[in-house]
Structure formats: C-alpha cells, structure tokens
N, C-alpha and C positions, 0 to 999 in steps of 0.2 A: 184287359189291361195291357197297354203297350209298353215295350221296353226298348225304346230307341237307343241305339248305341252307335258309336263311330268306331271304325277300324281302319287300319292302314293297309293299303294294297300296293305292291310294287310290281310293275310289269318289268321283268328282268331283261338283261341285255340280249339273250337269245331271241326273245319274242319281239323286241324293238328292232333288232337287226333284220328280222323277217317281216317287219312292218305290220305286226298283228295288233297293235295297240287299239285301233278302232274296233276290231272284231271282239277283243277281250272286253273293252268298255261296254260294248253292246250286250255281251253276256251278263255283265253286272246290272245294267239298267233293265234288261229283259227280266231279270230275277228280282226286281223291286228295290235295288240299291239306288240311292241318289249319290252322285259324285259331287261332294261339297267343295272340293278343292283339288287341283291337280297341277303338276308341272313336270316337264321333261328336263332332266338334269344329268350330269355325269359327276359321280363322286370319286374322291381319291381313295386309294387303298387304306389310308389312315382313317378316313371317315367310315369306310366299310368295316374296319376293325372295331371302331367305336360302336357302330350300329349293331354288329353281331357279337358284342362282347359277352353276351350270355352263353355263347357257344365256344368261348376261347379255350376251354379244356378239352374240346372234342377233336378227334383226329382230322376231321374235314374242315376245321376252322380257317386255315390259311388259304386253301383252295376256294372256299366260299367267299372270302374277302377279295381274293384276286378276281374271281368271276364277277361279283357284283360291281366292281370298279372297272371292269374291262370294256364297258361301252355305255351309251346312254340308257337311262332307265326312266320310266314314268312312275312317279309316286302320286297316289290318290288317297284322299280322305273320303271314305265311303260311309254312308249312313243308312240305317234300316232297323226295323225291329230285330232284336237279337243278332246284330250284324256280325259279331265275331264267329258264332257258330254257323250262321248262314254262309259266311265267306269261306270258312274252312270246308264246308260241305261242297260249295260250288267249285272251289279250287281242286278238290280231290286229293288222293293220297300223294305223298311226296314223290313216290316212284310212279311215273306215268303208266307203266305197265300194270300197276296194281290199282290205278285210279278207276272209278266207276265211269261208265259211258255217260256222256253229257257234261262231264266236268271239264274245266279249263285245261288241267294238266293232261287228261286223257286225249283231248283234242289237239293241243298245241305243244305239250312237253316233249322234249327230245330224250332226256335221260333224268336220272335221279338228281343230278347236279344242275342240268339245264332244263328245269321244269317250268319255266316261263313266268311264274308268279310267286310272290311272297304275300302272306297275310298274317296279321297279328294273331297270337294264340290265346290271349286272355285280355280282359278289360284293362288290367294294370299295364300290360305290355303295349296295348293299343295306344294308351295315353302317352307312354314314353316314346313310342315310335312316331306317333303323329307330331309330338313336340319336337322330335329330332329333325323332322323335315319341314315342318310348317311354322314353328314358333321360335326359330332360332334367330 
C-alpha cells in the first residue's frame, strides 16, 4: 500500500551561493523523489519570520530568519511514498558533523546554521509550508 506524500524542501542560501542546487536536486531524484514544482526566489526577513514562526520562541529564531532571507533560495514541492520521513533521512541531522554519510547535510552543509537544506517535519507542516510558497 503506497502512502504518497508531498513535502517542502528549501535549498538554502549557502548552497545556492555555492551553485549546488543541481547536485542537491539530483540527490532527491536519485532517491525516488519527483520534483512537482520549484522556483528560485528571494524572501524578505518578514516573510522568513512568518515562515519560521513555529520557532519564534527559540534563541536562534532571529539568526535563522536573517539567514533564510540573506540570499536566493530554491523552494521545491517533492513527492514520494512517505516523503516526509524519506526527506528527513536524506537531509541528515541538522548539524552536518553529526549527519550520516551520504546525506545532503553531510555532503554540503557548512555548519548547524548553514546546513544547506530545509525539509518539512510533519504532514501538517508540509501542507502549511507548501501553501506558504506555492499557493499564495
């Protein structure tokens, strides 16, 4: 029984700046994801604050919002069986030093802050995040 899901992935400014978007997209497609929609955009700090509002009580919130709005990003709507869990696994741990070999963050992440990619963490958040970028 298949469980096709959609998830949001963001290729963050550090990876776009290093021109890694094609390599990262290839990692997704090589792992069975289909890219249903994508666009390269730059968001304002206000938009980043809205996007990351679930984290607004955390100490890293302001830096996270400043960083996401610091340069172009690529937002993608990915689809696959159990896409949310599969994407979390492919991205690897938030800290690239702790990420497993073969994961995007192990391969391309610079630091816990500049870890190259964002992915939705639940079915509910995936819907909210996809709507934020693709249905507005």
